C-alpha positions as CSV (number, residue, x, y, z in Angstrom):
1,X,21.9,186.4,246.5
2,X,18.8,188.6,246.1
3,X,15.9,187.5,248.3
4,X,12.6,187.0,246.7
5,X,9.9,188.2,249.1
6,X,6.1,187.7,248.9
7,X,4.3,190.8,250.3
8,X,0.7,190.3,251.5
9,X,-0.8,193.7,252.0
10,X,-4.0,193.4,254.1
11,X,-4.6,197.0,254.9
12,X,-4.1,198.8,258.3
13,X,-2.8,202.2,259.4
14,X,0.6,201.7,257.7
15,X,-1.0,202.3,254.3
16,X,-3.9,204.5,255.1
17,X,-4.6,208.0,253.7
18,X,-6.9,210.7,255.1
19,X,-10.4,210.8,253.7
20,X,-13.5,212.9,254.6
21,X,-14.5,210.1,257.0
22,X,-11.1,209.7,258.6
23,X,-8.1,207.4,257.8
24,X,-8.9,204.5,255.4
25,X,-6.8,201.9,253.6
26,X,-5.2,203.0,250.3
27,X,-2.8,201.5,247.7
28,X,-0.4,204.4,247.5
29,X,1.9,202.5,249.9
30,X,2.6,199.9,247.2
31,X,4.5,202.2,245.0
32,X,6.8,203.8,247.6
33,X,7.2,201.9,250.8
34,X,9.7,199.2,249.7
35,X,11.6,201.2,247.1
36,X,14.6,201.7,249.4
37,X,15.2,198.0,249.6
38,X,16.5,197.4,246.1
39,X,18.5,194.3,247.2
40,X,15.2,192.3,247.4
41,X,12.6,191.4,244.8
42,X,9.1,192.0,246.1
43,X,6.0,190.3,244.7
44,X,2.9,192.1,246.0
45,X,-0.5,190.7,246.7
46,X,-3.0,193.5,247.5
47,X,-6.1,192.2,249.3
48,X,-9.4,193.3,247.9
49,X,-10.8,195.0,249.8
50,X,-8.0,196.4,252.0
51,X,-9.3,196.5,255.6
52,X,-8.8,198.1,258.9
53,X,-7.6,195.2,261.0
54,X,-10.4,195.8,263.6
55,X,-12.6,194.3,260.8
56,X,-10.6,191.1,260.4
57,X,-12.6,187.8,260.2
58,X,-11.7,184.1,260.4
59,X,-12.5,184.0,256.7
60,X,-9.8,186.6,256.1
61,X,-7.4,184.4,258.0
62,X,-8.4,181.3,256.0
63,X,-7.8,183.3,252.7
64,X,-4.5,184.7,253.8
65,X,-3.2,181.3,255.0
66,X,-3.9,179.8,251.6
67,X,-2.2,182.7,249.8
68,X,0.9,182.5,251.9
69,X,1.1,178.7,251.8
70,X,0.8,178.7,248.1
71,X,3.4,181.5,247.7
72,X,6.1,180.0,250.0
73,X,7.6,177.5,247.5
74,X,8.5,180.3,245.1
75,X,9.8,182.8,247.6
76,X,12.5,183.1,250.3
77,X,10.2,184.7,252.8
78,X,6.9,186.5,253.4
79,X,6.2,190.1,254.6
80,X,2.7,190.7,255.9
81,X,1.5,194.3,256.2
82,X,-1.3,194.4,258.7
83,X,-3.2,196.8,261.0
84,X,-2.0,196.9,264.6
85,X,-5.4,196.3,266.3
86,X,-5.5,192.5,265.6
87,X,-1.9,192.1,264.4
88,X,-1.0,189.8,267.4
89,X,-4.0,187.6,266.7
90,X,-3.1,187.1,263.1
91,X,0.6,186.5,264.0
92,X,-0.4,183.8,266.6
93,X,-2.6,182.1,264.1
94,X,0.1,182.0,261.4
95,X,2.6,180.7,263.9
96,X,0.3,177.8,264.9
97,X,-1.3,177.0,261.6
98,X,1.3,177.7,258.9
99,X,4.0,175.4,257.7
100,X,6.7,178.0,257.1
101,X,8.9,175.5,255.1
102,X,11.8,176.8,257.1
103,X,11.4,180.3,255.8
104,X,10.8,183.6,257.7
105,X,7.3,185.0,257.9
106,X,7.4,188.6,259.3
107,X,4.3,190.7,260.2
108,X,4.5,194.4,260.7
109,X,2.3,197.6,260.7
110,X,2.6,201.0,262.1
111,X,1.0,203.4,264.6
112,X,1.1,206.2,262.0
113,X,0.6,206.0,258.2
114,X,3.6,205.7,255.9
115,X,4.5,209.2,254.7
116,X,3.0,211.1,257.6
117,X,5.1,213.2,259.9
118,X,7.3,211.2,262.2
119,X,5.8,207.9,261.0
120,X,7.1,204.8,262.5
121,X,6.3,202.9,259.3
122,X,9.7,203.2,257.5
123,X,11.6,202.0,260.6
124,X,9.2,199.0,261.1
125,X,9.6,198.1,257.4
126,X,13.4,198.3,257.8
127,X,13.3,196.0,260.8
128,X,11.1,193.5,259.0
129,X,13.1,193.4,255.7
130,X,16.3,193.0,257.7
131,X,14.8,190.0,259.4
132,X,13.7,188.5,256.1
133,X,17.2,188.7,254.8
134,X,18.6,186.7,257.7
135,X,19.4,183.0,257.3
136,X,18.8,182.0,260.9
137,X,15.0,182.9,261.0
138,X,12.7,180.1,260.0
139,X,9.5,181.0,261.8
140,X,6.7,183.6,262.3
141,X,7.9,186.9,263.9
142,X,6.4,190.3,264.6
143,X,8.6,193.3,263.8
144,X,7.9,196.6,265.6
145,X,9.8,199.6,266.9
146,X,13.2,198.2,266.0
147,X,12.5,194.9,267.7
148,X,11.6,191.3,266.6
149,X,9.2,189.3,268.8
150,X,8.1,185.7,268.7
151,X,4.5,185.6,267.4
152,X,3.4,183.3,270.2
153,X,2.7,185.4,273.3
154,X,2.8,188.8,271.6
155,X,0.2,191.5,272.4
156,X,-0.5,195.1,271.5
157,X,0.4,197.2,274.5
158,X,0.1,200.8,273.3
159,X,-1.9,203.1,271.0
160,X,0.1,206.1,272.3
161,X,3.7,205.4,271.4
162,X,5.7,203.7,268.7
163,X,6.4,200.9,271.2
164,X,3.2,199.2,270.3
165,X,3.9,195.6,271.0
166,X,5.6,193.4,273.6
167,X,5.9,189.7,274.5
168,X,5.5,189.4,278.3
169,X,6.9,185.9,278.7
170,X,9.4,185.5,275.9
171,X,10.6,189.1,275.3
172,X,12.5,189.9,272.1
173,X,13.1,187.0,269.7
174,X,16.2,184.9,270.3
175,X,17.1,181.8,268.1
176,X,17.3,179.6,271.2
177,X,13.7,180.4,272.1
178,X,12.3,178.9,269.0
179,X,9.6,176.2,269.6
180,X,10.2,172.8,268.2
181,X,9.0,172.6,264.6
182,X,5.5,171.1,264.4
183,X,5.8,169.4,261.1
184,X,4.6,165.8,261.3
185,X,2.7,166.1,264.6
186,X,-0.9,167.3,265.0
187,X,-3.1,168.1,262.1
188,X,-3.5,171.9,261.6
189,X,-6.3,172.4,259.1
190,X,-7.9,175.8,259.7
191,X,-11.7,176.3,259.6
192,X,-13.2,179.7,259.5
193,X,-16.5,178.5,260.9
194,X,-15.2,177.7,264.4
195,X,-16.5,180.0,267.1
196,X,-14.8,180.6,270.4
197,X,-16.6,182.2,273.4
198,X,-14.4,184.6,275.4
199,X,-15.3,185.0,279.1
200,X,-13.5,187.7,281.1
201,X,-14.0,187.6,284.8
202,X,-14.1,190.8,286.9
203,X,-15.1,191.3,290.6
204,X,-18.2,193.2,289.6
205,X,-19.4,190.5,287.3
206,X,-22.4,188.5,288.3
207,X,-21.4,184.9,287.5
208,X,-25.0,184.3,286.5
209,X,-24.2,185.9,283.1
210,X,-21.1,183.7,282.5
211,X,-23.1,180.6,283.6
212,X,-25.9,181.5,281.2
213,X,-23.4,182.0,278.3
214,X,-21.9,178.6,278.9
215,X,-25.2,176.9,279.2
216,X,-26.8,178.5,276.1
217,X,-24.0,179.4,273.7
218,X,-23.6,177.5,270.5
219,X,-19.8,178.2,270.5
220,X,-17.5,175.3,269.8
221,X,-15.0,176.3,272.6
222,X,-14.5,178.9,275.3
223,X,-11.5,180.7,276.7
224,X,-11.8,181.7,280.4
225,X,-9.7,184.7,281.3
226,X,-9.5,184.2,285.0
227,X,-7.7,185.9,287.9
228,X,-4.0,185.5,288.8
229,X,-2.8,181.9,288.6
230,X,-6.1,180.8,287.0
231,X,-8.5,181.4,289.8
232,X,-12.3,182.0,289.7
233,X,-15.1,182.2,292.3
234,X,-16.0,178.8,293.7
235,X,-19.5,179.1,292.4
236,X,-21.4,175.8,292.1
237,X,-23.6,176.9,289.2
238,X,-20.7,178.3,287.2
239,X,-18.5,175.2,287.8
240,X,-21.4,173.0,286.8
241,X,-21.9,175.0,283.6
242,X,-18.2,174.5,282.7
243,X,-18.6,170.8,283.5
244,X,-21.7,170.5,281.2
245,X,-19.9,172.4,278.5
246,X,-16.8,170.2,278.5
247,X,-18.9,167.0,279.0
248,X,-20.6,167.8,275.7
249,X,-17.2,167.5,274.0
250,X,-16.4,171.2,273.9
251,X,-13.2,172.8,275.1
252,X,-12.6,175.3,277.8
253,X,-9.1,176.8,278.1
254,X,-8.4,178.6,281.4
255,X,-5.8,181.4,281.0
256,X,-4.7,184.2,283.3
257,X,-5.9,187.7,282.4
258,X,-2.6,189.0,283.9
259,X,-0.2,190.2,281.2
260,X,2.7,188.1,282.6
261,X,0.4,185.6,284.2
262,X,0.5,181.8,284.3
263,X,-2.3,179.4,285.3
264,X,-0.8,176.9,287.7
265,X,-1.9,174.4,290.3
266,X,-1.3,176.7,293.2
267,X,-4.7,177.7,294.7
268,X,-7.7,175.6,295.4
269,X,-9.8,178.0,293.4
270,X,-7.9,177.1,290.3
271,X,-8.1,173.4,291.1
272,X,-11.9,173.6,291.1
273,X,-11.8,174.8,287.5
274,X,-9.5,172.0,286.5
275,X,-11.8,169.5,288.2
276,X,-14.7,170.9,286.2
277,X,-12.9,170.1,282.9
278,X,-11.2,173.4,282.1
279,X,-7.8,172.9,280.5
280,X,-4.8,174.5,282.2
281,X,-3.4,177.1,279.7
282,X,-0.2,178.0,281.4
283,X,1.3,181.2,280.0
284,X,-1.1,181.3,277.0
285,X,-2.4,184.8,276.2
286,X,-5.7,185.6,274.6
287,X,-4.3,186.0,271.1
288,X,-2.7,182.6,271.2
289,X,-5.7,181.0,273.0
290,X,-8.1,182.0,270.2
291,X,-6.0,180.5,267.5
292,X,-5.1,177.4,269.5
293,X,-8.8,176.6,270.2
294,X,-9.9,177.2,266.6
295,X,-7.3,174.7,265.4
296,X,-8.0,172.3,268.3
297,X,-11.7,172.2,267.4
298,X,-11.2,172.0,263.7
299,X,-8.7,169.1,264.0
300,X,-10.4,167.4,267.0
301,X,-7.5,167.7,269.3
302,X,-7.9,166.1,272.7
303,X,-7.2,167.9,276.0
304,X,-4.0,166.0,276.2
305,X,-3.0,167.0,272.7
306,X,-3.7,170.7,273.6
307,X,-1.4,170.3,276.6
308,X,1.3,168.8,274.4
309,X,1.0,171.7,272.1
310,X,1.2,174.2,275.0
311,X,4.3,172.4,276.2
312,X,5.9,172.5,272.7
313,X,5.2,176.3,272.6
314,X,7.0,176.6,276.0
315,X,3.8,177.9,277.6
316,X,3.5,175.5,280.4
317,X,5.4,176.3,283.6
């Protein structure tokens, strides 16, 4: 039976054309890119305006979630064409916030525009369409360089080669790695007005700056990208700032800045963070953490509920 596919075209390199100012989004892709796949029926939604994905905002996410959720009942799957810079962020959000209704949602883009010399776009589209035609995919996946990846845990790893994405903890998609369906558990309303403060620790960083941010920021939550197994300097003022931040009802999620890292109760340094109220994020990467915290704040998830969600996603060791 011919599959009916909803195509959400947001912009990105895959559909860009050269202009006097450099590459910019264009609609030419709409008339050519999916012509080879005549065994599917495609219904396009072209975003206005099309954007470079470096310009994506939470309001874009809110709009796209609504479009896809409304289109799902009339379609067998959804193809999202997106720029690579923030593709993994959007994929993580869709995986956490969208009820797929048991249907495949596949995001893809390309490192070079469709139609340019040696473009990776046709191959990425072929991988995505093949996934949408399968009957054993019921979730959000990212298609790139001939591979399918689970959305949760995916990151952009290269601007230099066609191998632009990987999933450090879960690797390529396998049916047995699918998280439990979330239907019927936590509320997942998305709010574009939630702000998440990212704090990336480096040895040269004076913790006074991070402490000041936590003490003065109006952000609703913070993600701390700490060292190794989730360690940070045992600085009294910094830990007190985290404690004040969390005591006010705000969330701090502690994740490892290591690509294949996992925060765990191994070192005393990490334990000091947990004692200050930071939530242990396990294998959570930054892309997943942003989406998770936005949903957690919007739906008033408790620290225990966030831990349950991390466990459902197989992110806790």
